[in-house]
PyMOL commands that place a pseudoatom at each C-alpha (Angstrom):
pseudoatom trace, name=CA, resn=MET, resi=1, chain=A, elem=C, hetatm=0, pos=[-57.292, 55.796, -23.245]
pseudoatom trace, name=CA, resn=ARG, resi=2, chain=A, elem=C, hetatm=0, pos=[-57.351, 52.703, -24.910]
pseudoatom trace, name=CA, resn=GLU, resi=3, chain=A, elem=C, hetatm=0, pos=[-58.196, 50.101, -22.980]
pseudoatom trace, name=CA, resn=ARG, resi=4, chain=A, elem=C, hetatm=0, pos=[-55.307, 47.082, -21.308]
pseudoatom trace, name=CA, resn=ARG, resi=5, chain=A, elem=C, hetatm=0, pos=[-55.340, 44.185, -22.615]
pseudoatom trace, name=CA, resn=LEU, resi=6, chain=A, elem=C, hetatm=0, pos=[-55.624, 41.267, -19.941]
pseudoatom trace, name=CA, resn=ILE, resi=7, chain=A, elem=C, hetatm=0, pos=[-53.442, 38.239, -19.226]
pseudoatom trace, name=CA, resn=ILE, resi=8, chain=A, elem=C, hetatm=0, pos=[-55.575, 35.417, -18.911]
pseudoatom trace, name=CA, resn=ALA, resi=9, chain=A, elem=C, hetatm=0, pos=[-53.883, 32.356, -17.592]
pseudoatom trace, name=CA, resn=ILE, resi=10, chain=A, elem=C, hetatm=0, pos=[-55.304, 28.602, -18.286]
pseudoatom trace, name=CA, resn=ASP, resi=11, chain=A, elem=C, hetatm=0, pos=[-53.945, 25.934, -16.021]
pseudoatom trace, name=CA, resn=GLY, resi=12, chain=A, elem=C, hetatm=0, pos=[-55.011, 21.795, -15.804]
pseudoatom trace, name=CA, resn=PRO, resi=13, chain=A, elem=C, hetatm=0, pos=[-53.473, 18.193, -16.280]
pseudoatom trace, name=CA, resn=ALA, resi=14, chain=A, elem=C, hetatm=0, pos=[-53.001, 16.841, -19.914]
pseudoatom trace, name=CA, resn=GLY, resi=15, chain=A, elem=C, hetatm=0, pos=[-56.449, 16.033, -21.534]
pseudoatom trace, name=CA, resn=SER, resi=16, chain=A, elem=C, hetatm=0, pos=[-58.378, 18.555, -19.928]
pseudoatom trace, name=CA, resn=GLY, resi=17, chain=A, elem=C, hetatm=0, pos=[-59.276, 20.656, -23.043]
pseudoatom trace, name=CA, resn=LYS, resi=18, chain=A, elem=C, hetatm=0, pos=[-56.612, 23.452, -22.108]
pseudoatom trace, name=CA, resn=SER, resi=19, chain=A, elem=C, hetatm=0, pos=[-55.707, 24.470, -25.900]
pseudoatom trace, name=CA, resn=THR, resi=20, chain=A, elem=C, hetatm=0, pos=[-58.381, 23.875, -27.500]
pseudoatom trace, name=CA, resn=THR, resi=21, chain=A, elem=C, hetatm=0, pos=[-60.322, 26.405, -25.405]
pseudoatom trace, name=CA, resn=ALA, resi=22, chain=A, elem=C, hetatm=0, pos=[-57.582, 28.432, -24.804]
pseudoatom trace, name=CA, resn=ARG, resi=23, chain=A, elem=C, hetatm=0, pos=[-57.123, 28.853, -28.308]
pseudoatom trace, name=CA, resn=LEU, resi=24, chain=A, elem=C, hetatm=0, pos=[-60.752, 29.186, -29.157]
pseudoatom trace, name=CA, resn=LEU, resi=25, chain=A, elem=C, hetatm=0, pos=[-60.729, 32.033, -26.431]
pseudoatom trace, name=CA, resn=ALA, resi=26, chain=A, elem=C, hetatm=0, pos=[-57.699, 33.652, -27.717]
pseudoatom trace, name=CA, resn=LYS, resi=27, chain=A, elem=C, hetatm=0, pos=[-60.104, 34.112, -31.401]
pseudoatom trace, name=CA, resn=ARG, resi=28, chain=A, elem=C, hetatm=0, pos=[-63.339, 35.510, -29.187]
pseudoatom trace, name=CA, resn=LEU, resi=29, chain=A, elem=C, hetatm=0, pos=[-61.140, 38.295, -27.314]
pseudoatom trace, name=CA, resn=GLY, resi=30, chain=A, elem=C, hetatm=0, pos=[-58.508, 38.930, -30.489]
pseudoatom trace, name=CA, resn=TYR, resi=31, chain=A, elem=C, hetatm=0, pos=[-56.059, 37.732, -28.411]
pseudoatom trace, name=CA, resn=THR, resi=32, chain=A, elem=C, hetatm=0, pos=[-52.849, 35.619, -29.196]
pseudoatom trace, name=CA, resn=TYR, resi=33, chain=A, elem=C, hetatm=0, pos=[-53.101, 32.275, -27.700]
pseudoatom trace, name=CA, resn=LEU, resi=34, chain=A, elem=C, hetatm=0, pos=[-49.905, 30.609, -25.696]
pseudoatom trace, name=CA, resn=ASP, resi=35, chain=A, elem=C, hetatm=0, pos=[-49.006, 27.009, -25.190]
pseudoatom trace, name=CA, resn=THR, resi=36, chain=A, elem=C, hetatm=0, pos=[-46.721, 27.276, -23.179]
pseudoatom trace, name=CA, resn=GLY, resi=37, chain=A, elem=C, hetatm=0, pos=[-45.996, 22.969, -23.043]
pseudoatom trace, name=CA, resn=ALA, resi=38, chain=A, elem=C, hetatm=0, pos=[-44.807, 23.501, -27.061]
pseudoatom trace, name=CA, resn=PHE, resi=39, chain=A, elem=C, hetatm=0, pos=[-41.529, 25.378, -25.374]
pseudoatom trace, name=CA, resn=TYR, resi=40, chain=A, elem=C, hetatm=0, pos=[-40.807, 22.531, -23.331]
pseudoatom trace, name=CA, resn=ARG, resi=41, chain=A, elem=C, hetatm=0, pos=[-41.654, 19.639, -25.712]
pseudoatom trace, name=CA, resn=ALA, resi=42, chain=A, elem=C, hetatm=0, pos=[-40.156, 21.520, -28.324]
pseudoatom trace, name=CA, resn=LEU, resi=43, chain=A, elem=C, hetatm=0, pos=[-37.062, 20.955, -26.335]
pseudoatom trace, name=CA, resn=THR, resi=44, chain=A, elem=C, hetatm=0, pos=[-37.826, 17.357, -25.327]
pseudoatom trace, name=CA, resn=LEU, resi=45, chain=A, elem=C, hetatm=0, pos=[-37.835, 16.874, -29.437]
pseudoatom trace, name=CA, resn=LYS, resi=46, chain=A, elem=C, hetatm=0, pos=[-34.480, 17.887, -29.167]
pseudoatom trace, name=CA, resn=VAL, resi=47, chain=A, elem=C, hetatm=0, pos=[-32.815, 16.185, -26.497]
pseudoatom trace, name=CA, resn=LEU, resi=48, chain=A, elem=C, hetatm=0, pos=[-33.852, 13.066, -27.781]
pseudoatom trace, name=CA, resn=GLU, resi=49, chain=A, elem=C, hetatm=0, pos=[-32.600, 13.959, -31.668]
pseudoatom trace, name=CA, resn=SER, resi=50, chain=A, elem=C, hetatm=0, pos=[-29.671, 14.894, -30.149]
pseudoatom trace, name=CA, resn=GLY, resi=51, chain=A, elem=C, hetatm=0, pos=[-28.710, 11.298, -28.303]
pseudoatom trace, name=CA, resn=VAL, resi=52, chain=A, elem=C, hetatm=0, pos=[-28.473, 13.407, -25.196]
pseudoatom trace, name=CA, resn=SER, resi=53, chain=A, elem=C, hetatm=0, pos=[-30.615, 11.414, -22.429]
pseudoatom trace, name=CA, resn=PRO, resi=54, chain=A, elem=C, hetatm=0, pos=[-33.358, 13.678, -20.789]
pseudoatom trace, name=CA, resn=ASP, resi=55, chain=A, elem=C, hetatm=0, pos=[-32.455, 12.709, -17.387]
pseudoatom trace, name=CA, resn=ASP, resi=56, chain=A, elem=C, hetatm=0, pos=[-28.684, 14.294, -18.151]
pseudoatom trace, name=CA, resn=GLY, resi=57, chain=A, elem=C, hetatm=0, pos=[-29.201, 18.003, -16.977]
pseudoatom trace, name=CA, resn=ALA, resi=58, chain=A, elem=C, hetatm=0, pos=[-25.895, 19.629, -17.950]
pseudoatom trace, name=CA, resn=ASN, resi=59, chain=A, elem=C, hetatm=0, pos=[-26.792, 18.696, -21.615]
pseudoatom trace, name=CA, resn=VAL, resi=60, chain=A, elem=C, hetatm=0, pos=[-30.464, 19.597, -21.341]
pseudoatom trace, name=CA, resn=LEU, resi=61, chain=A, elem=C, hetatm=0, pos=[-29.547, 22.949, -20.272]
pseudoatom trace, name=CA, resn=GLN, resi=62, chain=A, elem=C, hetatm=0, pos=[-26.697, 23.754, -22.894]
pseudoatom trace, name=CA, resn=LEU, resi=63, chain=A, elem=C, hetatm=0, pos=[-28.957, 22.783, -25.611]
pseudoatom trace, name=CA, resn=ALA, resi=64, chain=A, elem=C, hetatm=0, pos=[-32.239, 25.175, -23.838]
pseudoatom trace, name=CA, resn=GLU, resi=65, chain=A, elem=C, hetatm=0, pos=[-29.665, 27.620, -23.607]
pseudoatom trace, name=CA, resn=SER, resi=66, chain=A, elem=C, hetatm=0, pos=[-28.714, 27.208, -27.626]
pseudoatom trace, name=CA, resn=ILE, resi=67, chain=A, elem=C, hetatm=0, pos=[-32.054, 26.351, -29.535]
pseudoatom trace, name=CA, resn=GLN, resi=68, chain=A, elem=C, hetatm=0, pos=[-34.424, 28.976, -30.876]
pseudoatom trace, name=CA, resn=ILE, resi=69, chain=A, elem=C, hetatm=0, pos=[-38.072, 27.954, -30.113]
pseudoatom trace, name=CA, resn=GLU, resi=70, chain=A, elem=C, hetatm=0, pos=[-40.590, 30.488, -32.127]
pseudoatom trace, name=CA, resn=LEU, resi=71, chain=A, elem=C, hetatm=0, pos=[-44.276, 29.749, -32.071]
pseudoatom trace, name=CA, resn=GLN, resi=72, chain=A, elem=C, hetatm=0, pos=[-46.225, 30.978, -35.148]
pseudoatom trace, name=CA, resn=PRO, resi=73, chain=A, elem=C, hetatm=0, pos=[-50.454, 32.167, -34.701]
pseudoatom trace, name=CA, resn=ARG, resi=74, chain=A, elem=C, hetatm=0, pos=[-52.283, 30.377, -36.913]
pseudoatom trace, name=CA, resn=ALA, resi=75, chain=A, elem=C, hetatm=0, pos=[-56.452, 30.093, -37.084]
pseudoatom trace, name=CA, resn=ASP, resi=76, chain=A, elem=C, hetatm=0, pos=[-56.340, 26.227, -35.976]
pseudoatom trace, name=CA, resn=LYS, resi=77, chain=A, elem=C, hetatm=0, pos=[-53.348, 26.153, -33.649]
pseudoatom trace, name=CA, resn=ASN, resi=78, chain=A, elem=C, hetatm=0, pos=[-49.942, 27.911, -33.075]
pseudoatom trace, name=CA, resn=ARG, resi=79, chain=A, elem=C, hetatm=0, pos=[-47.267, 26.680, -35.563]
pseudoatom trace, name=CA, resn=VAL, resi=80, chain=A, elem=C, hetatm=0, pos=[-43.900, 25.349, -33.493]
pseudoatom trace, name=CA, resn=LEU, resi=81, chain=A, elem=C, hetatm=0, pos=[-41.102, 26.474, -35.349]
pseudoatom trace, name=CA, resn=LEU, resi=82, chain=A, elem=C, hetatm=0, pos=[-37.577, 24.488, -33.666]
pseudoatom trace, name=CA, resn=ASP, resi=83, chain=A, elem=C, hetatm=0, pos=[-33.855, 26.529, -34.902]
pseudoatom trace, name=CA, resn=GLY, resi=84, chain=A, elem=C, hetatm=0, pos=[-36.489, 27.465, -38.000]
pseudoatom trace, name=CA, resn=ARG, resi=85, chain=A, elem=C, hetatm=0, pos=[-38.149, 23.536, -38.767]
pseudoatom trace, name=CA, resn=ASP, resi=86, chain=A, elem=C, hetatm=0, pos=[-41.666, 23.145, -38.107]
pseudoatom trace, name=CA, resn=VAL, resi=87, chain=A, elem=C, hetatm=0, pos=[-42.150, 20.830, -35.854]
pseudoatom trace, name=CA, resn=THR, resi=88, chain=A, elem=C, hetatm=0, pos=[-46.031, 21.406, -34.481]
pseudoatom trace, name=CA, resn=GLN, resi=89, chain=A, elem=C, hetatm=0, pos=[-46.846, 17.603, -35.630]
pseudoatom trace, name=CA, resn=ALA, resi=90, chain=A, elem=C, hetatm=0, pos=[-43.755, 16.003, -34.216]
pseudoatom trace, name=CA, resn=ILE, resi=91, chain=A, elem=C, hetatm=0, pos=[-43.819, 17.544, -30.846]
pseudoatom trace, name=CA, resn=ARG, resi=92, chain=A, elem=C, hetatm=0, pos=[-47.110, 15.386, -30.057]
pseudoatom trace, name=CA, resn=GLU, resi=93, chain=A, elem=C, hetatm=0, pos=[-46.258, 12.483, -31.214]
pseudoatom trace, name=CA, resn=PRO, resi=94, chain=A, elem=C, hetatm=0, pos=[-45.693, 10.018, -27.554]
pseudoatom trace, name=CA, resn=ARG, resi=95, chain=A, elem=C, hetatm=0, pos=[-41.694, 9.269, -27.733]
pseudoatom trace, name=CA, resn=VAL, resi=96, chain=A, elem=C, hetatm=0, pos=[-41.906, 13.353, -26.833]
pseudoatom trace, name=CA, resn=THR, resi=97, chain=A, elem=C, hetatm=0, pos=[-45.036, 13.225, -24.417]
pseudoatom trace, name=CA, resn=ASN, resi=98, chain=A, elem=C, hetatm=0, pos=[-42.936, 10.366, -22.365]
pseudoatom trace, name=CA, resn=ALA, resi=99, chain=A, elem=C, hetatm=0, pos=[-39.881, 11.776, -21.778]
pseudoatom trace, name=CA, resn=ILE, resi=100, chain=A, elem=C, hetatm=0, pos=[-40.957, 15.572, -20.836]
pseudoatom trace, name=CA, resn=SER, resi=101, chain=A, elem=C, hetatm=0, pos=[-40.920, 15.125, -17.538]
pseudoatom trace, name=CA, resn=PRO, resi=102, chain=A, elem=C, hetatm=0, pos=[-37.469, 15.122, -16.596]
pseudoatom trace, name=CA, resn=ILE, resi=103, chain=A, elem=C, hetatm=0, pos=[-36.838, 18.350, -18.723]
pseudoatom trace, name=CA, resn=SER, resi=104, chain=A, elem=C, hetatm=0, pos=[-39.859, 20.329, -17.199]
pseudoatom trace, name=CA, resn=GLU, resi=105, chain=A, elem=C, hetatm=0, pos=[-38.468, 19.120, -13.813]
pseudoatom trace, name=CA, resn=ASN, resi=106, chain=A, elem=C, hetatm=0, pos=[-35.479, 20.645, -14.426]
pseudoatom trace, name=CA, resn=SER, resi=107, chain=A, elem=C, hetatm=0, pos=[-35.569, 24.615, -12.855]
pseudoatom trace, name=CA, resn=ARG, resi=108, chain=A, elem=C, hetatm=0, pos=[-32.444, 26.177, -14.577]
pseudoatom trace, name=CA, resn=VAL, resi=109, chain=A, elem=C, hetatm=0, pos=[-34.605, 24.991, -17.700]
pseudoatom trace, name=CA, resn=ARG, resi=110, chain=A, elem=C, hetatm=0, pos=[-37.956, 26.030, -16.570]
pseudoatom trace, name=CA, resn=ALA, resi=111, chain=A, elem=C, hetatm=0, pos=[-36.043, 30.044, -15.484]
pseudoatom trace, name=CA, resn=ILE, resi=112, chain=A, elem=C, hetatm=0, pos=[-34.841, 30.120, -19.409]
pseudoatom trace, name=CA, resn=MET, resi=113, chain=A, elem=C, hetatm=0, pos=[-38.595, 28.742, -20.395]
pseudoatom trace, name=CA, resn=VAL, resi=114, chain=A, elem=C, hetatm=0, pos=[-40.181, 31.076, -17.971]
pseudoatom trace, name=CA, resn=ASP, resi=115, chain=A, elem=C, hetatm=0, pos=[-38.393, 33.629, -19.185]
pseudoatom trace, name=CA, resn=LYS, resi=116, chain=A, elem=C, hetatm=0, pos=[-39.150, 33.336, -22.581]
pseudoatom trace, name=CA, resn=GLN, resi=117, chain=A, elem=C, hetatm=0, pos=[-43.049, 33.044, -21.942]
pseudoatom trace, name=CA, resn=ARG, resi=118, chain=A, elem=C, hetatm=0, pos=[-42.937, 35.983, -20.200]
pseudoatom trace, name=CA, resn=ALA, resi=119, chain=A, elem=C, hetatm=0, pos=[-41.350, 38.296, -22.854]
pseudoatom trace, name=CA, resn=ILE, resi=120, chain=A, elem=C, hetatm=0, pos=[-44.416, 37.314, -24.617]
pseudoatom trace, name=CA, resn=GLY, resi=121, chain=A, elem=C, hetatm=0, pos=[-47.546, 37.970, -22.416]
pseudoatom trace, name=CA, resn=ARG, resi=122, chain=A, elem=C, hetatm=0, pos=[-46.224, 40.916, -20.346]
pseudoatom trace, name=CA, resn=ASN, resi=123, chain=A, elem=C, hetatm=0, pos=[-47.639, 43.187, -22.562]
pseudoatom trace, name=CA, resn=GLY, resi=124, chain=A, elem=C, hetatm=0, pos=[-51.041, 41.320, -22.214]
pseudoatom trace, name=CA, resn=GLY, resi=125, chain=A, elem=C, hetatm=0, pos=[-53.479, 40.745, -25.170]
pseudoatom trace, name=CA, resn=VAL, resi=126, chain=A, elem=C, hetatm=0, pos=[-52.697, 36.955, -24.705]
pseudoatom trace, name=CA, resn=VAL, resi=127, chain=A, elem=C, hetatm=0, pos=[-54.512, 33.938, -23.401]
pseudoatom trace, name=CA, resn=MET, resi=128, chain=A, elem=C, hetatm=0, pos=[-51.501, 31.435, -21.606]
pseudoatom trace, name=CA, resn=GLU, resi=129, chain=A, elem=C, hetatm=0, pos=[-51.803, 27.899, -20.908]
pseudoatom trace, name=CA, resn=GLY, resi=130, chain=A, elem=C, hetatm=0, pos=[-49.946, 25.668, -19.424]
pseudoatom trace, name=CA, resn=ARG, resi=131, chain=A, elem=C, hetatm=0, pos=[-49.425, 24.196, -15.874]
pseudoatom trace, name=CA, resn=ASP, resi=132, chain=A, elem=C, hetatm=0, pos=[-47.842, 26.407, -13.904]
pseudoatom trace, name=CA, resn=ILE, resi=133, chain=A, elem=C, hetatm=0, pos=[-48.976, 30.116, -15.373]
pseudoatom trace, name=CA, resn=GLY, resi=134, chain=A, elem=C, hetatm=0, pos=[-50.934, 30.829, -12.867]
pseudoatom trace, name=CA, resn=THR, resi=135, chain=A, elem=C, hetatm=0, pos=[-48.645, 30.151, -10.021]
pseudoatom trace, name=CA, resn=VAL, resi=136, chain=A, elem=C, hetatm=0, pos=[-45.579, 31.240, -11.074]
pseudoatom trace, name=CA, resn=VAL, resi=137, chain=A, elem=C, hetatm=0, pos=[-45.212, 32.746, -14.838]
pseudoatom trace, name=CA, resn=PHE, resi=138, chain=A, elem=C, hetatm=0, pos=[-47.844, 35.184, -14.389]
pseudoatom trace, name=CA, resn=PRO, resi=139, chain=A, elem=C, hetatm=0, pos=[-49.008, 35.433, -10.699]
pseudoatom trace, name=CA, resn=GLU, resi=140, chain=A, elem=C, hetatm=0, pos=[-50.684, 38.562, -11.552]
pseudoatom trace, name=CA, resn=ALA, resi=141, chain=A, elem=C, hetatm=0, pos=[-52.828, 37.510, -14.485]
pseudoatom trace, name=CA, resn=ASP, resi=142, chain=A, elem=C, hetatm=0, pos=[-55.628, 39.231, -14.638]
pseudoatom trace, name=CA, resn=LEU, resi=143, chain=A, elem=C, hetatm=0, pos=[-58.149, 35.608, -14.806]
pseudoatom trace, name=CA, resn=LYS, resi=144, chain=A, elem=C, hetatm=0, pos=[-56.769, 32.274, -13.703]
pseudoatom trace, name=CA, resn=ILE, resi=145, chain=A, elem=C, hetatm=0, pos=[-58.820, 29.108, -14.587]
pseudoatom trace, name=CA, resn=PHE, resi=146, chain=A, elem=C, hetatm=0, pos=[-57.627, 25.878, -14.050]
pseudoatom trace, name=CA, resn=MET, resi=147, chain=A, elem=C, hetatm=0, pos=[-59.145, 23.419, -16.009]
pseudoatom trace, name=CA, resn=GLN, resi=148, chain=A, elem=C, hetatm=0, pos=[-59.623, 19.164, -14.820]
pseudoatom trace, name=CA, resn=ALA, resi=149, chain=A, elem=C, hetatm=0, pos=[-61.466, 16.281, -16.387]
pseudoatom trace, name=CA, resn=SER, resi=150, chain=A, elem=C, hetatm=0, pos=[-61.893, 12.773, -15.031]
pseudoatom trace, name=CA, resn=LEU, resi=151, chain=A, elem=C, hetatm=0, pos=[-59.162, 10.824, -16.228]
pseudoatom trace, name=CA, resn=ASP, resi=152, chain=A, elem=C, hetatm=0, pos=[-61.358, 8.302, -18.269]
pseudoatom trace, name=CA, resn=GLU, resi=153, chain=A, elem=C, hetatm=0, pos=[-62.757, 11.330, -20.667]
pseudoatom trace, name=CA, resn=ARG, resi=154, chain=A, elem=C, hetatm=0, pos=[-58.629, 12.519, -20.838]
pseudoatom trace, name=CA, resn=ALA, resi=155, chain=A, elem=C, hetatm=0, pos=[-57.505, 9.370, -22.292]
pseudoatom trace, name=CA, resn=ARG, resi=156, chain=A, elem=C, hetatm=0, pos=[-60.199, 9.190, -24.563]
pseudoatom trace, name=CA, resn=ARG, resi=157, chain=A, elem=C, hetatm=0, pos=[-59.290, 12.636, -25.568]
pseudoatom trace, name=CA, resn=ARG, resi=158, chain=A, elem=C, hetatm=0, pos=[-55.633, 11.820, -25.727]
pseudoatom trace, name=CA, resn=GLN, resi=159, chain=A, elem=C, hetatm=0, pos=[-56.856, 8.654, -28.142]
pseudoatom trace, name=CA, resn=ASP, resi=160, chain=A, elem=C, hetatm=0, pos=[-58.840, 10.572, -30.296]
pseudoatom trace, name=CA, resn=GLU, resi=161, chain=A, elem=C, hetatm=0, pos=[-55.911, 13.156, -30.708]
pseudoatom trace, name=CA, resn=LEU, resi=162, chain=A, elem=C, hetatm=0, pos=[-53.097, 10.697, -31.573]
pseudoatom trace, name=CA, resn=ALA, resi=163, chain=A, elem=C, hetatm=0, pos=[-55.872, 9.082, -34.285]
pseudoatom trace, name=CA, resn=THR, resi=164, chain=A, elem=C, hetatm=0, pos=[-56.349, 12.219, -36.009]
pseudoatom trace, name=CA, resn=MET, resi=165, chain=A, elem=C, hetatm=0, pos=[-52.156, 11.827, -36.648]
pseudoatom trace, name=CA, resn=GLY, resi=166, chain=A, elem=C, hetatm=0, pos=[-52.344, 8.360, -38.129]
pseudoatom trace, name=CA, resn=ILE, resi=167, chain=A, elem=C, hetatm=0, pos=[-51.390, 6.830, -34.461]
pseudoatom trace, name=CA, resn=ALA, resi=168, chain=A, elem=C, hetatm=0, pos=[-53.403, 3.878, -32.830]
pseudoatom trace, name=CA, resn=ARG, resi=169, chain=A, elem=C, hetatm=0, pos=[-53.207, 3.625, -28.948]
pseudoatom trace, name=CA, resn=ASP, resi=170, chain=A, elem=C, hetatm=0, pos=[-54.934, 1.672, -26.381]
pseudoatom trace, name=CA, resn=ILE, resi=171, chain=A, elem=C, hetatm=0, pos=[-56.881, 3.433, -24.189]
pseudoatom trace, name=CA, resn=GLU, resi=172, chain=A, elem=C, hetatm=0, pos=[-55.407, 1.329, -21.290]
pseudoatom trace, name=CA, resn=THR, resi=173, chain=A, elem=C, hetatm=0, pos=[-52.268, 2.543, -21.952]
pseudoatom trace, name=CA, resn=LEU, resi=174, chain=A, elem=C, hetatm=0, pos=[-52.700, 5.568, -22.596]
pseudoatom trace, name=CA, resn=ARG, resi=175, chain=A, elem=C, hetatm=0, pos=[-55.193, 6.459, -19.066]
pseudoatom trace, name=CA, resn=GLN, resi=176, chain=A, elem=C, hetatm=0, pos=[-52.351, 4.212, -17.011]
pseudoatom trace, name=CA, resn=GLU, resi=177, chain=A, elem=C, hetatm=0, pos=[-49.508, 7.163, -19.066]
pseudoatom trace, name=CA, resn=ILE, resi=178, chain=A, elem=C, hetatm=0, pos=[-51.484, 10.265, -17.922]
pseudoatom trace, name=CA, resn=ALA, resi=179, chain=A, elem=C, hetatm=0, pos=[-52.128, 9.200, -14.145]
pseudoatom trace, name=CA, resn=ARG, resi=180, chain=A, elem=C, hetatm=0, pos=[-47.706, 8.924, -14.076]
pseudoatom trace, name=CA, resn=ARG, resi=181, chain=A, elem=C, hetatm=0, pos=[-47.397, 11.957, -16.307]
pseudoatom trace, name=CA, resn=ASP, resi=182, chain=A, elem=C, hetatm=0, pos=[-50.342, 13.565, -13.142]
pseudoatom trace, name=CA, resn=GLN, resi=183, chain=A, elem=C, hetatm=0, pos=[-48.234, 12.291, -10.391]
pseudoatom trace, name=CA, resn=LYS, resi=184, chain=A, elem=C, hetatm=0, pos=[-45.095, 13.574, -11.798]
pseudoatom trace, name=CA, resn=ASP, resi=185, chain=A, elem=C, hetatm=0, pos=[-46.434, 16.929, -12.579]
pseudoatom trace, name=CA, resn=SER, resi=186, chain=A, elem=C, hetatm=0, pos=[-48.151, 17.665, -9.274]
pseudoatom trace, name=CA, resn=ASN, resi=187, chain=A, elem=C, hetatm=0, pos=[-45.400, 16.254, -7.173]
pseudoatom trace, name=CA, resn=ARG, resi=188, chain=A, elem=C, hetatm=0, pos=[-41.714, 17.947, -8.543]
pseudoatom trace, name=CA, resn=LYS, resi=189, chain=A, elem=C, hetatm=0, pos=[-40.082, 20.154, -6.368]
pseudoatom trace, name=CA, resn=ILE, resi=190, chain=A, elem=C, hetatm=0, pos=[-39.710, 22.961, -9.181]
pseudoatom trace, name=CA, resn=ALA, resi=191, chain=A, elem=C, hetatm=0, pos=[-43.456, 24.671, -9.812]
pseudoatom trace, name=CA, resn=PRO, resi=192, chain=A, elem=C, hetatm=0, pos=[-45.773, 21.790, -9.487]
pseudoatom trace, name=CA, resn=LEU, resi=193, chain=A, elem=C, hetatm=0, pos=[-49.018, 20.810, -11.379]
pseudoatom trace, name=CA, resn=MET, resi=194, chain=A, elem=C, hetatm=0, pos=[-51.602, 23.042, -8.660]
pseudoatom trace, name=CA, resn=GLN, resi=195, chain=A, elem=C, hetatm=0, pos=[-54.427, 25.085, -8.863]
pseudoatom trace, name=CA, resn=ALA, resi=196, chain=A, elem=C, hetatm=0, pos=[-53.479, 29.076, -7.868]
pseudoatom trace, name=CA, resn=ALA, resi=197, chain=A, elem=C, hetatm=0, pos=[-55.693, 30.021, -4.804]
pseudoatom trace, name=CA, resn=ASP, resi=198, chain=A, elem=C, hetatm=0, pos=[-57.297, 32.589, -6.763]
pseudoatom trace, name=CA, resn=ALA, resi=199, chain=A, elem=C, hetatm=0, pos=[-58.585, 30.741, -9.765]
pseudoatom trace, name=CA, resn=VAL, resi=200, chain=A, elem=C, hetatm=0, pos=[-61.489, 29.133, -10.801]
pseudoatom trace, name=CA, resn=LEU, resi=201, chain=A, elem=C, hetatm=0, pos=[-62.037, 25.907, -10.839]
pseudoatom trace, name=CA, resn=LEU, resi=202, chain=A, elem=C, hetatm=0, pos=[-63.906, 24.238, -14.410]
pseudoatom trace, name=CA, resn=ASP, resi=203, chain=A, elem=C, hetatm=0, pos=[-64.284, 20.686, -14.836]
pseudoatom trace, name=CA, resn=THR, resi=204, chain=A, elem=C, hetatm=0, pos=[-64.644, 19.909, -18.153]
pseudoatom trace, name=CA, resn=THR, resi=205, chain=A, elem=C, hetatm=0, pos=[-65.675, 15.917, -18.123]
pseudoatom trace, name=CA, resn=SER, resi=206, chain=A, elem=C, hetatm=0, pos=[-69.217, 16.560, -19.464]
pseudoatom trace, name=CA, resn=MET, resi=207, chain=A, elem=C, hetatm=0, pos=[-68.696, 20.297, -21.187]
pseudoatom trace, name=CA, resn=THR, resi=208, chain=A, elem=C, hetatm=0, pos=[-68.935, 20.897, -24.841]
pseudoatom trace, name=CA, resn=ILE, resi=209, chain=A, elem=C, hetatm=0, pos=[-65.715, 23.303, -26.272]
pseudoatom trace, name=CA, resn=GLU, resi=210, chain=A, elem=C, hetatm=0, pos=[-67.988, 25.885, -26.406]
pseudoatom trace, name=CA, resn=GLN, resi=211, chain=A, elem=C, hetatm=0, pos=[-69.650, 26.019, -22.903]
pseudoatom trace, name=CA, resn=GLN, resi=212, chain=A, elem=C, hetatm=0, pos=[-66.264, 25.824, -21.797]
pseudoatom trace, name=CA, resn=VAL, resi=213, chain=A, elem=C, hetatm=0, pos=[-65.534, 29.022, -23.515]
pseudoatom trace, name=CA, resn=GLU, resi=214, chain=A, elem=C, hetatm=0, pos=[-68.691, 30.503, -22.533]
pseudoatom trace, name=CA, resn=PHE, resi=215, chain=A, elem=C, hetatm=0, pos=[-67.806, 29.862, -18.808]
pseudoatom trace, name=CA, resn=ILE, resi=216, chain=A, elem=C, hetatm=0, pos=[-64.428, 31.106, -19.034]
pseudoatom trace, name=CA, resn=LEU, resi=217, chain=A, elem=C, hetatm=0, pos=[-65.896, 34.524, -20.580]
pseudoatom trace, name=CA, resn=GLU, resi=218, chain=A, elem=C, hetatm=0, pos=[-68.424, 34.881, -18.196]
pseudoatom trace, name=CA, resn=ALA, resi=219, chain=A, elem=C, hetatm=0, pos=[-66.436, 34.480, -15.356]
pseudoatom trace, name=CA, resn=LEU, resi=220, chain=A, elem=C, hetatm=0, pos=[-63.902, 36.840, -16.780]
pseudoatom trace, name=CA, resn=GLU, resi=221, chain=A, elem=C, hetatm=0, pos=[-67.087, 39.233, -16.863]
pseudoatom trace, name=CA, resn=LYS, resi=222, chain=A, elem=C, hetatm=0, pos=[-67.589, 39.024, -12.980]
pseudoatom trace, name=CA, resn=LYS, resi=223, chain=A, elem=C, hetatm=0, pos=[-63.832, 39.352, -12.600]
pseudoatom trace, name=CA, resn=LEU, resi=224, chain=A, elem=C, hetatm=0, pos=[-63.911, 43.196, -14.632]
pseudoatom trace, name=CA, resn=LYS, resi=225, chain=A, elem=C, hetatm=0, pos=[-67.054, 43.464, -12.595]
pseudoatom trace, name=CA, resn=THR, resi=226, chain=A, elem=C, hetatm=0, pos=[-65.465, 43.302, -9.071]
pseudoatom trace, name=CA, resn=ARG, resi=227, chain=A, elem=C, hetatm=0, pos=[-63.132, 45.429, -10.093]
for i in range(1, 227): cmd.bond("trace and resi %d" % i, "trace and resi %d" % (i + 1))
show_as sticks, trace
zoom trace
């Protein structure tokens, strides 16, 4: 009988290293990598381009119901298509990051996005990362990891990420933006950012990406041995 393919959930705040680690982990396992934050970012981009206020819940919901979001796996990252258009880089722009919170806090919007995410991952063979994977999207995941890092380190990583896109940002401004995002994500009423009770904590502040991947592989091996 073919071995069952697993669901691995990786949660954590911005800049904790989720995306790169989850992508490399999926490659090591031969699994599909899914960045659930891309769904909310793509919708936020659509909202901004449509001239709709992120706080206008009714119109945001209407857009969420009508848009098509597709993630196409690539060696380096998922290619994100919004209504057939490649927005992989556009959804990472600061204007999207700074407008996403009220959209991700909309309970009816989240319900739509969670349904899309579950449809992709329900058959297993997936490494899924976000902020509520282990608590809401797949609370029955085979392994849950909660990643964290110091605020200073996360700001530095964000600055480096933006630099590769040709965007220069002051690190203290980024630090303040990330801290505000943390506060909003952790205190929202719907699907707040939090560590699942059975998640393994991984502090990545002083770790390389390879060390992070090895840590998770070891945690997975231990988890499977206890079954």
